[in-house]
mmCIF file as gemmi writes it, N, C-alpha and C atoms, coordinates in Angstrom:
data_model
loop_
_atom_site.group_PDB
_atom_site.id
_atom_site.type_symbol
_atom_site.label_atom_id
_atom_site.label_alt_id
_atom_site.label_comp_id
_atom_site.label_asym_id
_atom_site.label_entity_id
_atom_site.label_seq_id
_atom_site.pdbx_PDB_ins_code
_atom_site.Cartn_x
_atom_site.Cartn_y
_atom_site.Cartn_z
_atom_site.occupancy
_atom_site.B_iso_or_equiv
_atom_site.pdbx_formal_charge
_atom_site.auth_seq_id
_atom_site.auth_asym_id
_atom_site.pdbx_PDB_model_num
ATOM 1 N N . MET Axp A 1 ? 178.529 -62.967 0.27 1 0 ? 1 A 1
ATOM 2 C CA . MET Axp A 1 ? 178.867 -62.439 -1.003 1 0 ? 1 A 1
ATOM 3 C C . MET Axp A 1 ? 177.861 -61.322 -1.403 1 0 ? 1 A 1
ATOM 4 N N . LYS Axp A 2 ? 178.37 -60.23 -1.89 1 0 ? 2 A 1
ATOM 5 C CA . LYS Axp A 2 ? 177.431 -59.214 -2.363 1 0 ? 2 A 1
ATOM 6 C C . LYS Axp A 2 ? 176.756 -59.704 -3.625 1 0 ? 2 A 1
ATOM 7 N N . LYS Axp A 3 ? 175.542 -59.231 -3.845 1 0 ? 3 A 1
ATOM 8 C CA . LYS Axp A 3 ? 174.765 -59.605 -5.066 1 0 ? 3 A 1
ATOM 9 C C . LYS Axp A 3 ? 175.253 -58.717 -6.182 1 0 ? 3 A 1
ATOM 10 N N . HIS Axp A 4 ? 175.632 -59.335 -7.284 1 0 ? 4 A 1
ATOM 11 C CA . HIS Axp A 4 ? 175.945 -58.645 -8.503 1 0 ? 4 A 1
ATOM 12 C C . HIS Axp A 4 ? 174.98 -59.107 -9.599 1 0 ? 4 A 1
ATOM 13 N N . GLU Axp A 5 ? 174.483 -58.209 -10.326 1 0 ? 5 A 1
ATOM 14 C CA . GLU Axp A 5 ? 173.55 -58.547 -11.355 1 0 ? 5 A 1
ATOM 15 C C . GLU Axp A 5 ? 174.091 -58.032 -12.706 1 0 ? 5 A 1
ATOM 16 N N . PHE Axp A 6 ? 174.191 -58.878 -13.64 1 0 ? 6 A 1
ATOM 17 C CA . PHE Axp A 6 ? 174.6 -58.462 -15.036 1 0 ? 6 A 1
ATOM 18 C C . PHE Axp A 6 ? 174.162 -59.487 -15.994 1 0 ? 6 A 1
ATOM 19 N N . LYS Axp A 7 ? 174.067 -59.056 -17.253 1 0 ? 7 A 1
ATOM 20 C CA . LYS Axp A 7 ? 173.707 -59.988 -18.316 1 0 ? 7 A 1
ATOM 21 C C . LYS Axp A 7 ? 174.97 -60.27 -19.176 1 0 ? 7 A 1
ATOM 22 N N . ILE Axp A 8 ? 175.122 -61.511 -19.503 1 0 ? 8 A 1
ATOM 23 C CA . ILE Axp A 8 ? 176.309 -61.868 -20.336 1 0 ? 8 A 1
ATOM 24 C C . ILE Axp A 8 ? 175.867 -62.758 -21.414 1 0 ? 8 A 1
ATOM 25 N N . GLY Axp A 9 ? 176.501 -62.621 -22.559 1 0 ? 9 A 1
ATOM 26 C CA . GLY Axp A 9 ? 176.271 -63.525 -23.69 1 0 ? 9 A 1
ATOM 27 C C . GLY Axp A 9 ? 177.168 -64.808 -23.56 1 0 ? 9 A 1
ATOM 28 N N . VAL Axp A 10 ? 176.63 -65.91 -24.017 1 0 ? 10 A 1
ATOM 29 C CA . VAL Axp A 10 ? 177.347 -67.12 -23.976 1 0 ? 10 A 1
ATOM 30 C C . VAL Axp A 10 ? 177.262 -67.768 -25.362 1 0 ? 10 A 1
ATOM 31 N N . ASN Axp A 11 ? 178.279 -68.556 -25.65 1 0 ? 11 A 1
ATOM 32 C CA . ASN Axp A 11 ? 178.279 -69.368 -26.892 1 0 ? 11 A 1
ATOM 33 C C . ASN Axp A 11 ? 178.009 -70.821 -26.386 1 0 ? 11 A 1
ATOM 34 N N . ILE Axp A 12 ? 177.148 -71.522 -27.104 1 0 ? 12 A 1
ATOM 35 C CA . ILE Axp A 12 ? 176.858 -72.914 -26.743 1 0 ? 12 A 1
ATOM 36 C C . ILE Axp A 12 ? 177.161 -73.703 -28.03 1 0 ? 12 A 1
ATOM 37 N N . PHE Axp A 13 ? 177.995 -74.691 -27.855 1 0 ? 13 A 1
ATOM 38 C CA . PHE Axp A 13 ? 178.356 -75.515 -29.012 1 0 ? 13 A 1
ATOM 39 C C . PHE Axp A 13 ? 178.581 -76.938 -28.531 1 0 ? 13 A 1
ATOM 40 N N . LYS Axp A 14 ? 178.619 -77.906 -29.503 1 0 ? 14 A 1
ATOM 41 C CA . LYS Axp A 14 ? 178.84 -79.276 -29.183 1 0 ? 14 A 1
ATOM 42 C C . LYS Axp A 14 ? 180.307 -79.58 -29.514 1 0 ? 14 A 1
ATOM 43 N N . GLU Axp A 15 ? 180.93 -80.316 -28.637 1 0 ? 15 A 1
ATOM 44 C CA . GLU Axp A 15 ? 182.328 -80.74 -28.799 1 0 ? 15 A 1
ATOM 45 C C . GLU Axp A 15 ? 182.343 -82.218 -28.493 1 0 ? 15 A 1
ATOM 46 N N . GLY Axp A 16 ? 182.403 -83.028 -29.506 1 0 ? 16 A 1
ATOM 47 C CA . GLY Axp A 16 ? 182.372 -84.503 -29.27 1 0 ? 16 A 1
ATOM 48 C C . GLY Axp A 16 ? 180.977 -84.841 -28.718 1 0 ? 16 A 1
ATOM 49 N N . LYS Axp A 17 ? 180.937 -85.53 -27.647 1 0 ? 17 A 1
ATOM 50 C CA . LYS Axp A 17 ? 179.656 -85.886 -27.052 1 0 ? 17 A 1
ATOM 51 C C . LYS Axp A 17 ? 179.141 -84.882 -26.031 1 0 ? 17 A 1
ATOM 52 N N . ASN Axp A 18 ? 179.962 -83.833 -25.755 1 0 ? 18 A 1
ATOM 53 C CA . ASN Axp A 18 ? 179.583 -82.867 -24.743 1 0 ? 18 A 1
ATOM 54 C C . ASN Axp A 18 ? 179.12 -81.576 -25.367 1 0 ? 18 A 1
ATOM 55 N N . HIS Axp A 19 ? 178.269 -80.839 -24.582 1 0 ? 19 A 1
ATOM 56 C CA . HIS Axp A 19 ? 177.918 -79.475 -24.921 1 0 ? 19 A 1
ATOM 57 C C . HIS Axp A 19 ? 178.755 -78.582 -24.116 1 0 ? 19 A 1
ATOM 58 N N . VAL Axp A 20 ? 179.193 -77.475 -24.7 1 0 ? 20 A 1
ATOM 59 C CA . VAL Axp A 20 ? 180.043 -76.51 -23.98 1 0 ? 20 A 1
ATOM 60 C C . VAL Axp A 20 ? 179.352 -75.153 -23.954 1 0 ? 20 A 1
ATOM 61 N N . VAL Axp A 21 ? 179.367 -74.513 -22.804 1 0 ? 21 A 1
ATOM 62 C CA . VAL Axp A 21 ? 178.856 -73.151 -22.712 1 0 ? 21 A 1
ATOM 63 C C . VAL Axp A 21 ? 180.077 -72.296 -22.372 1 0 ? 21 A 1
ATOM 64 N N . TYR Axp A 22 ? 180.306 -71.277 -23.214 1 0 ? 22 A 1
ATOM 65 C CA . TYR Axp A 22 ? 181.465 -70.444 -23.066 1 0 ? 22 A 1
ATOM 66 C C . TYR Axp A 22 ? 181.054 -68.97 -23.05 1 0 ? 22 A 1
ATOM 67 N N . SER Axp A 23 ? 181.623 -68.213 -22.114 1 0 ? 23 A 1
ATOM 68 C CA . SER Axp A 23 ? 181.349 -66.782 -22.029 1 0 ? 23 A 1
ATOM 69 C C . SER Axp A 23 ? 182.652 -66.052 -22.342 1 0 ? 23 A 1
ATOM 70 N N . PRO Axp A 24 ? 182.687 -65.428 -23.537 1 0 ? 24 A 1
ATOM 71 C CA . PRO Axp A 24 ? 183.952 -64.654 -23.907 1 0 ? 24 A 1
ATOM 72 C C . PRO Axp A 24 ? 184.106 -63.46 -22.951 1 0 ? 24 A 1
ATOM 73 N N . ALA Axp A 25 ? 183.041 -62.922 -22.438 1 0 ? 25 A 1
ATOM 74 C CA . ALA Axp A 25 ? 183.129 -61.719 -21.589 1 0 ? 25 A 1
ATOM 75 C C . ALA Axp A 25 ? 183.793 -62.054 -20.248 1 0 ? 25 A 1
ATOM 76 N N . LEU Axp A 26 ? 183.781 -63.289 -19.809 1 0 ? 26 A 1
ATOM 77 C CA . LEU Axp A 26 ? 184.349 -63.72 -18.544 1 0 ? 26 A 1
ATOM 78 C C . LEU Axp A 26 ? 185.5 -64.739 -18.789 1 0 ? 26 A 1
ATOM 79 N N . ASP Axp A 27 ? 185.661 -65.154 -20.045 1 0 ? 27 A 1
ATOM 80 C CA . ASP Axp A 27 ? 186.66 -66.211 -20.324 1 0 ? 27 A 1
ATOM 81 C C . ASP Axp A 27 ? 186.417 -67.393 -19.484 1 0 ? 27 A 1
ATOM 82 N N . LEU Axp A 28 ? 185.192 -67.822 -19.389 1 0 ? 28 A 1
ATOM 83 C CA . LEU Axp A 28 ? 184.786 -68.856 -18.5 1 0 ? 28 A 1
ATOM 84 C C . LEU Axp A 28 ? 183.922 -69.892 -19.284 1 0 ? 28 A 1
ATOM 85 N N . SER Axp A 29 ? 184.153 -71.158 -19.037 1 0 ? 29 A 1
ATOM 86 C CA . SER Axp A 29 ? 183.325 -72.19 -19.718 1 0 ? 29 A 1
ATOM 87 C C . SER Axp A 29 ? 183.048 -73.343 -18.811 1 0 ? 29 A 1
ATOM 88 N N . SER Axp A 30 ? 182.092 -74.129 -19.237 1 0 ? 30 A 1
ATOM 89 C CA . SER Axp A 30 ? 181.768 -75.374 -18.598 1 0 ? 30 A 1
ATOM 90 C C . SER Axp A 30 ? 181.107 -76.31 -19.607 1 0 ? 30 A 1
ATOM 91 N N . CYS Axp A 31 ? 180.935 -77.536 -19.293 1 0 ? 31 A 1
ATOM 92 C CA . CYS Axp A 31 ? 180.391 -78.499 -20.224 1 0 ? 31 A 1
ATOM 93 C C . CYS Axp A 31 ? 179.448 -79.459 -19.548 1 0 ? 31 A 1
ATOM 94 N N . GLY Axp A 32 ? 178.735 -80.271 -20.324 1 0 ? 32 A 1
ATOM 95 C CA . GLY Axp A 32 ? 177.877 -81.287 -19.812 1 0 ? 32 A 1
ATOM 96 C C . GLY Axp A 32 ? 177.42 -82.148 -20.964 1 0 ? 32 A 1
ATOM 97 N N . ARG Axp A 33 ? 176.896 -83.34 -20.65 1 0 ? 33 A 1
ATOM 98 C CA . ARG Axp A 33 ? 176.418 -84.285 -21.701 1 0 ? 33 A 1
ATOM 99 C C . ARG Axp A 33 ? 175.217 -83.724 -22.478 1 0 ? 33 A 1
ATOM 100 N N . THR Axp A 34 ? 174.453 -82.866 -21.842 1 0 ? 34 A 1
ATOM 101 C CA . THR Axp A 34 ? 173.341 -82.264 -22.58 1 0 ? 34 A 1
ATOM 102 C C . THR Axp A 34 ? 173.493 -80.725 -22.464 1 0 ? 34 A 1
ATOM 103 N N . GLU Axp A 35 ? 172.743 -80.035 -23.27 1 0 ? 35 A 1
ATOM 104 C CA . GLU Axp A 35 ? 172.807 -78.528 -23.198 1 0 ? 35 A 1
ATOM 105 C C . GLU Axp A 35 ? 172.282 -78.075 -21.851 1 0 ? 35 A 1
ATOM 106 N N . VAL Axp A 36 ? 171.282 -78.667 -21.323 1 0 ? 36 A 1
ATOM 107 C CA . VAL Axp A 36 ? 170.728 -78.321 -20.023 1 0 ? 36 A 1
ATOM 108 C C . VAL Axp A 36 ? 171.782 -78.488 -18.927 1 0 ? 36 A 1
ATOM 109 N N . LYS Axp A 37 ? 172.448 -79.655 -18.948 1 0 ? 37 A 1
ATOM 110 C CA . LYS Axp A 37 ? 173.482 -79.887 -17.938 1 0 ? 37 A 1
ATOM 111 C C . LYS Axp A 37 ? 174.664 -78.92 -18.093 1 0 ? 37 A 1
ATOM 112 N N . ALA Axp A 38 ? 175.016 -78.641 -19.356 1 0 ? 38 A 1
ATOM 113 C CA . ALA Axp A 38 ? 176.116 -77.688 -19.604 1 0 ? 38 A 1
ATOM 114 C C . ALA Axp A 38 ? 175.756 -76.318 -19.067 1 0 ? 38 A 1
ATOM 115 N N . LYS Axp A 39 ? 174.498 -75.865 -19.266 1 0 ? 39 A 1
ATOM 116 C CA . LYS Axp A 39 ? 174.117 -74.582 -18.741 1 0 ? 39 A 1
ATOM 117 C C . LYS Axp A 39 ? 174.102 -74.614 -17.204 1 0 ? 39 A 1
ATOM 118 N N . ARG Axp A 40 ? 173.618 -75.672 -16.622 1 0 ? 40 A 1
ATOM 119 C CA . ARG Axp A 40 ? 173.572 -75.764 -15.165 1 0 ? 40 A 1
ATOM 120 C C . ARG Axp A 40 ? 175.002 -75.782 -14.565 1 0 ? 40 A 1
ATOM 121 N N . ASN Axp A 41 ? 175.912 -76.494 -15.24 1 0 ? 41 A 1
ATOM 122 C CA . ASN Axp A 41 ? 177.33 -76.517 -14.806 1 0 ? 41 A 1
ATOM 123 C C . ASN Axp A 41 ? 177.958 -75.169 -14.979 1 0 ? 41 A 1
ATOM 124 N N . PHE Axp A 42 ? 177.572 -74.428 -16.009 1 0 ? 42 A 1
ATOM 125 C CA . PHE Axp A 42 ? 178.126 -73.122 -16.272 1 0 ? 42 A 1
ATOM 126 C C . PHE Axp A 42 ? 177.684 -72.175 -15.082 1 0 ? 42 A 1
ATOM 127 N N . GLU Axp A 43 ? 176.437 -72.204 -14.71 1 0 ? 43 A 1
ATOM 128 C CA . GLU Axp A 43 ? 175.895 -71.418 -13.67 1 0 ? 43 A 1
ATOM 129 C C . GLU Axp A 43 ? 176.651 -71.7 -12.344 1 0 ? 43 A 1
ATOM 130 N N . LYS Axp A 44 ? 176.936 -72.944 -12.109 1 0 ? 44 A 1
ATOM 131 C CA . LYS Axp A 44 ? 177.671 -73.327 -10.878 1 0 ? 44 A 1
ATOM 132 C C . LYS Axp A 44 ? 179.126 -72.81 -10.984 1 0 ? 44 A 1
ATOM 133 N N . ALA Axp A 45 ? 179.754 -72.972 -12.103 1 0 ? 45 A 1
ATOM 134 C CA . ALA Axp A 45 ? 181.103 -72.459 -12.287 1 0 ? 45 A 1
ATOM 135 C C . ALA Axp A 45 ? 181.154 -70.967 -12.161 1 0 ? 45 A 1
ATOM 136 N N . LEU Axp A 46 ? 180.165 -70.252 -12.706 1 0 ? 46 A 1
ATOM 137 C CA . LEU Axp A 46 ? 180.098 -68.773 -12.609 1 0 ? 46 A 1
ATOM 138 C C . LEU Axp A 46 ? 179.95 -68.355 -11.152 1 0 ? 46 A 1
ATOM 139 N N . LYS Axp A 47 ? 179.077 -69.087 -10.445 1 0 ? 47 A 1
ATOM 140 C CA . LYS Axp A 47 ? 178.87 -68.672 -9.005 1 0 ? 47 A 1
ATOM 141 C C . LYS Axp A 47 ? 180.187 -68.861 -8.213 1 0 ? 47 A 1
ATOM 142 N N . LEU Axp A 48 ? 180.85 -70.007 -8.453 1 0 ? 48 A 1
ATOM 143 C CA . LEU Axp A 48 ? 182.101 -70.234 -7.761 1 0 ? 48 A 1
ATOM 144 C C . LEU Axp A 48 ? 183.225 -69.224 -8.146 1 0 ? 48 A 1
ATOM 145 N N . PHE Axp A 49 ? 183.216 -68.932 -9.464 1 0 ? 49 A 1
ATOM 146 C CA . PHE Axp A 49 ? 184.221 -67.934 -9.953 1 0 ? 49 A 1
ATOM 147 C C . PHE Axp A 49 ? 184.049 -66.613 -9.295 1 0 ? 49 A 1
ATOM 148 N N . LEU Axp A 50 ? 182.73 -66.105 -9.247 1 0 ? 50 A 1
ATOM 149 C CA . LEU Axp A 50 ? 182.412 -64.837 -8.618 1 0 ? 50 A 1
ATOM 150 C C . LEU Axp A 50 ? 182.677 -64.873 -7.142 1 0 ? 50 A 1
ATOM 151 N N . GLU Axp A 51 ? 182.333 -65.925 -6.464 1 0 ? 51 A 1
ATOM 152 C CA . GLU Axp A 51 ? 182.528 -66.076 -5.003 1 0 ? 51 A 1
ATOM 153 C C . GLU Axp A 51 ? 184.017 -66.001 -4.685 1 0 ? 51 A 1
ATOM 154 N N . GLU Axp A 52 ? 184.835 -66.683 -5.434 1 0 ? 52 A 1
ATOM 155 C CA . GLU Axp A 52 ? 186.274 -66.669 -5.219 1 0 ? 52 A 1
ATOM 156 C C . GLU Axp A 52 ? 186.854 -65.311 -5.43 1 0 ? 52 A 1
ATOM 157 N N . LEU Axp A 53 ? 186.451 -64.613 -6.514 1 0 ? 53 A 1
ATOM 158 C CA . LEU Axp A 53 ? 186.965 -63.324 -6.746 1 0 ? 53 A 1
ATOM 159 C C . LEU Axp A 53 ? 186.564 -62.337 -5.656 1 0 ? 53 A 1
ATOM 160 N N . GLU Axp A 54 ? 185.313 -62.504 -5.226 1 0 ? 54 A 1
ATOM 161 C CA . GLU Axp A 54 ? 184.831 -61.656 -4.069 1 0 ? 54 A 1
ATOM 162 C C . GLU Axp A 54 ? 185.591 -61.98 -2.763 1 0 ? 54 A 1
ATOM 163 N N . ASP Axp A 55 ? 185.821 -63.246 -2.499 1 0 ? 55 A 1
ATOM 164 C CA . ASP Axp A 55 ? 186.56 -63.598 -1.309 1 0 ? 55 A 1
ATOM 165 C C . ASP Axp A 55 ? 188.045 -63.143 -1.286 1 0 ? 55 A 1
ATOM 166 N N . MET Axp A 56 ? 188.619 -63.111 -2.469 1 0 ? 56 A 1
ATOM 167 C CA . MET Axp A 56 ? 189.993 -62.614 -2.621 1 0 ? 56 A 1
ATOM 168 C C . MET Axp A 56 ? 190.103 -61.1 -2.735 1 0 ? 56 A 1
ATOM 169 N N . GLY Axp A 57 ? 188.944 -60.472 -2.922 1 0 ? 57 A 1
ATOM 170 C CA . GLY Axp A 57 ? 188.936 -58.993 -3.08 1 0 ? 57 A 1
ATOM 171 C C . GLY Axp A 57 ? 189.4 -58.528 -4.426 1 0 ? 57 A 1
ATOM 172 N N . THR Axp A 58 ? 189.274 -59.4 -5.439 1 0 ? 58 A 1
ATOM 173 C CA . THR Axp A 58 ? 189.825 -59.029 -6.764 1 0 ? 58 A 1
ATOM 174 C C . THR Axp A 58 ? 188.688 -58.966 -7.842 1 0 ? 58 A 1
ATOM 175 N N . LEU Axp A 59 ? 187.49 -59.046 -7.428 1 0 ? 59 A 1
ATOM 176 C CA . LEU Axp A 59 ? 186.372 -59.032 -8.399 1 0 ? 59 A 1
ATOM 177 C C . LEU Axp A 59 ? 186.487 -57.808 -9.382 1 0 ? 59 A 1
ATOM 178 N N . GLU Axp A 60 ? 186.543 -56.666 -8.782 1 0 ? 60 A 1
ATOM 179 C CA . GLU Axp A 60 ? 186.609 -55.417 -9.614 1 0 ? 60 A 1
ATOM 180 C C . GLU Axp A 60 ? 187.798 -55.399 -10.505 1 0 ? 60 A 1
ATOM 181 N N . ASP Axp A 61 ? 188.969 -55.816 -9.972 1 0 ? 61 A 1
ATOM 182 C CA . ASP Axp A 61 ? 190.193 -55.78 -10.823 1 0 ? 61 A 1
ATOM 183 C C . ASP Axp A 61 ? 190.061 -56.745 -12.004 1 0 ? 61 A 1
ATOM 184 N N . VAL Axp A 62 ? 189.556 -57.937 -11.756 1 0 ? 62 A 1
ATOM 185 C CA . VAL Axp A 62 ? 189.413 -58.939 -12.805 1 0 ? 62 A 1
ATOM 186 C C . VAL Axp A 62 ? 188.421 -58.541 -13.845 1 0 ? 62 A 1
ATOM 187 N N . LEU Axp A 63 ? 187.284 -57.988 -13.399 1 0 ? 63 A 1
ATOM 188 C CA . LEU Axp A 63 ? 186.208 -57.497 -14.355 1 0 ? 63 A 1
ATOM 189 C C . LEU Axp A 63 ? 186.786 -56.394 -15.239 1 0 ? 63 A 1
ATOM 190 N N . LEU Axp A 64 ? 187.48 -55.459 -14.601 1 0 ? 64 A 1
ATOM 191 C CA . LEU Axp A 64 ? 188.081 -54.353 -15.369 1 0 ? 64 A 1
ATOM 192 C C . LEU Axp A 64 ? 189.106 -54.886 -16.363 1 0 ? 64 A 1
ATOM 193 N N . GLU Axp A 65 ? 189.922 -55.834 -15.929 1 0 ? 65 A 1
ATOM 194 C CA . GLU Axp A 65 ? 190.913 -56.399 -16.828 1 0 ? 65 A 1
ATOM 195 C C . GLU Axp A 65 ? 190.243 -57.111 -18.041 1 0 ? 65 A 1
ATOM 196 N N . LEU Axp A 66 ? 189.063 -57.665 -17.809 1 0 ? 66 A 1
ATOM 197 C CA . LEU Axp A 66 ? 188.36 -58.362 -18.87 1 0 ? 66 A 1
ATOM 198 C C . LEU Axp A 66 ? 187.573 -57.382 -19.752 1 0 ? 66 A 1
ATOM 199 N N . GLY Axp A 67 ? 187.625 -56.076 -19.481 1 0 ? 67 A 1
ATOM 200 C CA . GLY Axp A 67 ? 186.983 -55.063 -20.305 1 0 ? 67 A 1
ATOM 201 C C . GLY Axp A 67 ? 185.627 -54.63 -19.809 1 0 ? 67 A 1
ATOM 202 N N . TRP Axp A 68 ? 185.224 -55.047 -18.645 1 0 ? 68 A 1
ATOM 203 C CA . TRP Axp A 68 ? 183.955 -54.618 -18.083 1 0 ? 68 A 1
ATOM 204 C C . TRP Axp A 68 ? 184.075 -53.194 -17.587 1 0 ? 68 A 1
ATOM 205 N N . ARG Axp A 69 ? 182.874 -52.549 -17.418 1 0 ? 69 A 1
ATOM 206 C CA . ARG Axp A 69 ? 182.913 -51.173 -16.858 1 0 ? 69 A 1
ATOM 207 C C . ARG Axp A 69 ? 181.737 -51.043 -15.91 1 0 ? 69 A 1
ATOM 208 N N . ARG Axp A 70 ? 181.856 -50.083 -15.007 1 0 ? 70 A 1
ATOM 209 C CA . ARG Axp A 70 ? 180.825 -49.819 -14.057 1 0 ? 70 A 1
ATOM 210 C C . ARG Axp A 70 ? 179.626 -49.132 -14.742 1 0 ? 70 A 1
ATOM 211 N N . ALA Axp A 71 ? 178.462 -49.48 -14.332 1 0 ? 71 A 1
ATOM 212 C CA . ALA Axp A 71 ? 177.211 -48.876 -14.931 1 0 ? 71 A 1
ATOM 213 C C . ALA Axp A 71 ? 176.908 -47.572 -14.11 1 0 ? 71 A 1
ATOM 214 N N . ASP Axp A 72 ? 176.189 -46.747 -14.763 1 0 ? 72 A 1
ATOM 215 C CA . ASP Axp A 72 ? 175.712 -45.478 -14.064 1 0 ? 72 A 1
ATOM 216 C C . ASP Axp A 72 ? 174.501 -45.701 -13.248 1 0 ? 72 A 1
ATOM 217 N N . THR Axp A 73 ? 173.73 -46.712 -13.638 1 0 ? 73 A 1
ATOM 218 C CA . THR Axp A 73 ? 172.473 -46.985 -12.909 1 0 ? 73 A 1
ATOM 219 C C . THR Axp A 73 ? 172.685 -48.186 -11.989 1 0 ? 73 A 1
ATOM 220 N N . PRO Axp A 74 ? 171.947 -48.229 -10.958 1 0 ? 74 A 1
ATOM 221 C CA . PRO Axp A 74 ? 172.131 -49.352 -10.004 1 0 ? 74 A 1
ATOM 222 C C . PRO Axp A 74 ? 171.591 -50.673 -10.46 1 0 ? 74 A 1
ATOM 223 N N . LYS Axp A 75 ? 170.68 -50.673 -11.466 1 0 ? 75 A 1
ATOM 224 C CA . LYS Axp A 75 ? 170.056 -51.931 -11.829 1 0 ? 75 A 1
ATOM 225 C C . LYS Axp A 75 ? 171.139 -52.939 -12.287 1 0 ? 75 A 1
ATOM 226 N N . TYR Axp A 76 ? 172.054 -52.595 -13.07 1 0 ? 76 A 1
ATOM 227 C CA . TYR Axp A 76 ? 173.143 -53.432 -13.498 1 0 ? 76 A 1
ATOM 228 C C . TYR Axp A 76 ? 174.471 -52.817 -13.062 1 0 ? 76 A 1
ATOM 229 N N . ALA Axp A 77 ? 175.038 -53.397 -12.042 1 0 ? 77 A 1
ATOM 230 C CA . ALA Axp A 77 ? 176.293 -52.727 -11.496 1 0 ? 77 A 1
ATOM 231 C C . ALA Axp A 77 ? 177.501 -52.809 -12.447 1 0 ? 77 A 1
ATOM 232 N N . TRP Axp A 78 ? 177.499 -53.8 -13.366 1 0 ? 78 A 1
ATOM 233 C CA . TRP Axp A 78 ? 178.582 -53.913 -14.26 1 0 ? 78 A 1
ATOM 234 C C . TRP Axp A 78 ? 178.061 -54.075 -15.693 1 0 ? 78 A 1
ATOM 235 N N . ILE Axp A 79 ? 178.811 -53.48 -16.665 1 0 ? 79 A 1
ATOM 236 C CA . ILE Axp A 79 ? 178.423 -53.678 -18.072 1 0 ? 79 A 1
ATOM 237 C C . ILE Axp A 79 ? 179.57 -54.465 -18.729 1 0 ? 79 A 1
ATOM 238 N N . PRO Axp A 80 ? 179.198 -55.592 -19.412 1 0 ? 80 A 1
ATOM 239 C CA . PRO Axp A 80 ? 180.251 -56.391 -20.019 1 0 ? 80 A 1
ATOM 240 C C . PRO Axp A 80 ? 180.792 -55.697 -21.238 1 0 ? 80 A 1
ATOM 241 N N . PRO Axp A 81 ? 181.978 -56.112 -21.685 1 0 ? 81 A 1
ATOM 242 C CA . PRO Axp A 81 ? 182.579 -55.605 -22.894 1 0 ? 81 A 1
ATOM 243 C C . PRO Axp A 81 ? 181.702 -55.889 -24.084 1 0 ? 81 A 1
ATOM 244 N N . HIS Axp A 82 ? 181.725 -54.947 -25.047 1 0 ? 82 A 1
ATOM 245 C CA . HIS Axp A 82 ? 180.972 -55.162 -26.273 1 0 ? 82 A 1
ATOM 246 C C . HIS Axp A 82 ? 181.765 -56.134 -27.201 1 0 ? 82 A 1
ATOM 247 N N . LEU Axp A 83 ? 181.221 -57.291 -27.41 1 0 ? 83 A 1
ATOM 248 C CA . LEU Axp A 83 ? 181.93 -58.244 -28.236 1 0 ? 83 A 1
ATOM 249 C C . LEU Axp A 83 ? 181.218 -58.41 -29.597 1 0 ? 83 A 1
ATOM 250 N N . LEU Axp A 84 ? 181.981 -58.481 -30.594 1 0 ? 84 A 1
ATOM 251 C CA . LEU Axp A 84 ? 181.438 -58.607 -31.975 1 0 ? 84 A 1
ATOM 252 C C . LEU Axp A 84 ? 181.739 -60.038 -32.462 1 0 ? 84 A 1
ATOM 253 N N . ASN Axp A 85 ? 180.72 -60.592 -33.167 1 0 ? 85 A 1
ATOM 254 C CA . ASN Axp A 85 ? 180.937 -61.859 -33.79 1 0 ? 85 A 1
ATOM 255 C C . ASN Axp A 85 ? 181.172 -61.584 -35.265 1 0 ? 85 A 1
ATOM 256 N N . ALA Axp A 86 ? 182.215 -62.129 -35.773 1 0 ? 86 A 1
ATOM 257 C CA . ALA Axp A 86 ? 182.573 -61.884 -37.173 1 0 ? 86 A 1
ATOM 258 C C . ALA Axp A 86 ? 183.2 -63.114 -37.754 1 0 ? 86 A 1
ATOM 259 N N . LYS Axp A 87 ? 183 -63.283 -39.035 1 0 ? 87 A 1
ATOM 260 C CA . LYS Axp A 87 ? 183.662 -64.389 -39.741 1 0 ? 87 A 1
ATOM 261 C C . LYS Axp A 87 ? 184.936 -63.827 -40.4 1 0 ? 87 A 1
ATOM 262 N N . VAL Axp A 88 ? 186.013 -64.585 -40.234 1 0 ? 88 A 1
ATOM 263 C CA . VAL Axp A 88 ? 187.341 -64.101 -40.769 1 0 ? 88 A 1
ATOM 264 C C . VAL Axp A 88 ? 187.845 -65.152 -41.674 1 0 ? 88 A 1
ATOM 265 N N . ARG Axp A 89 ? 188.283 -64.798 -42.829 1 0 ? 89 A 1
ATOM 266 C CA . ARG Axp A 89 ? 188.903 -65.735 -43.734 1 0 ? 89 A 1
ATOM 267 C C . ARG Axp A 89 ? 190.321 -65.981 -43.339 1 0 ? 89 A 1
ATOM 268 N N . VAL Axp A 90 ? 190.661 -67.263 -43.19 1 0 ? 90 A 1
ATOM 269 C CA . VAL Axp A 90 ? 191.992 -67.623 -42.803 1 0 ? 90 A 1
ATOM 270 C C . VAL Axp A 90 ? 192.571 -68.652 -43.778 1 0 ? 90 A 1
ATOM 271 N N . HIS Axp A 91 ? 193.802 -68.44 -44.218 1 0 ? 91 A 1
ATOM 272 C CA . HIS Axp A 91 ? 194.462 -69.362 -45.153 1 0 ? 91 A 1
ATOM 273 C C . HIS Axp A 91 ? 195.373 -70.24 -44.35 1 0 ? 91 A 1
ATOM 274 N N . LEU Axp A 92 ? 195.141 -71.524 -44.386 1 0 ? 92 A 1
ATOM 275 C CA . LEU Axp A 92 ? 195.922 -72.451 -43.645 1 0 ? 92 A 1
ATOM 276 C C . LEU Axp A 92 ? 196.809 -73.338 -44.622 1 0 ? 92 A 1
ATOM 277 N N . PRO Axp A 93 ? 197.917 -73.757 -44.166 1 0 ? 93 A 1
ATOM 278 C CA . PRO Axp A 93 ? 198.717 -74.691 -44.974 1 0 ? 93 A 1
ATOM 279 C C . PRO Axp A 93 ? 197.921 -75.957 -45.311 1 0 ? 93 A 1
ATOM 280 N N . LYS Axp A 94 ? 198.201 -76.557 -46.427 1 0 ? 94 A 1
ATOM 281 C CA . LYS Axp A 94 ? 197.441 -77.774 -46.78 1 0 ? 94 A 1
ATOM 282 C C . LYS Axp A 94 ? 197.657 -78.911 -45.844 1 0 ? 94 A 1
ATOM 283 N N . SER Axp A 95 ? 198.712 -78.898 -45.083 1 0 ? 95 A 1
ATOM 284 C CA . SER Axp A 95 ? 198.98 -80.005 -44.137 1 0 ? 95 A 1
ATOM 285 C C . SER Axp A 95 ? 198.08 -79.981 -42.886 1 0 ? 95 A 1
ATOM 286 N N . VAL Axp A 96 ? 197.356 -78.912 -42.72 1 0 ? 96 A 1
ATOM 287 C CA . VAL Axp A 96 ? 196.516 -78.791 -41.499 1 0 ? 96 A 1
ATOM 288 C C . VAL Axp A 96 ? 195.212 -79.408 -41.753 1 0 ? 96 A 1
């Protein structure tokens, strides 16, 4: 597998007894009983995800579809999409 280097943001939150690590830029997540295990599992999932895309020859297509773009400098071959965090007011029916 070719080496790809990039930085991605992740969201870490607790869901029940598990911690979840989610990357909106890759639409990829993993979980674990502790935050450390969740991060470790995410790294494994990310490695497998990238290896499979590389093996299938679809890495570039998938990253482009997810909004990534090629960098001009060799240090980071890919630039993730710019994601904004915002709070949105939502009105739900009372039955929810």
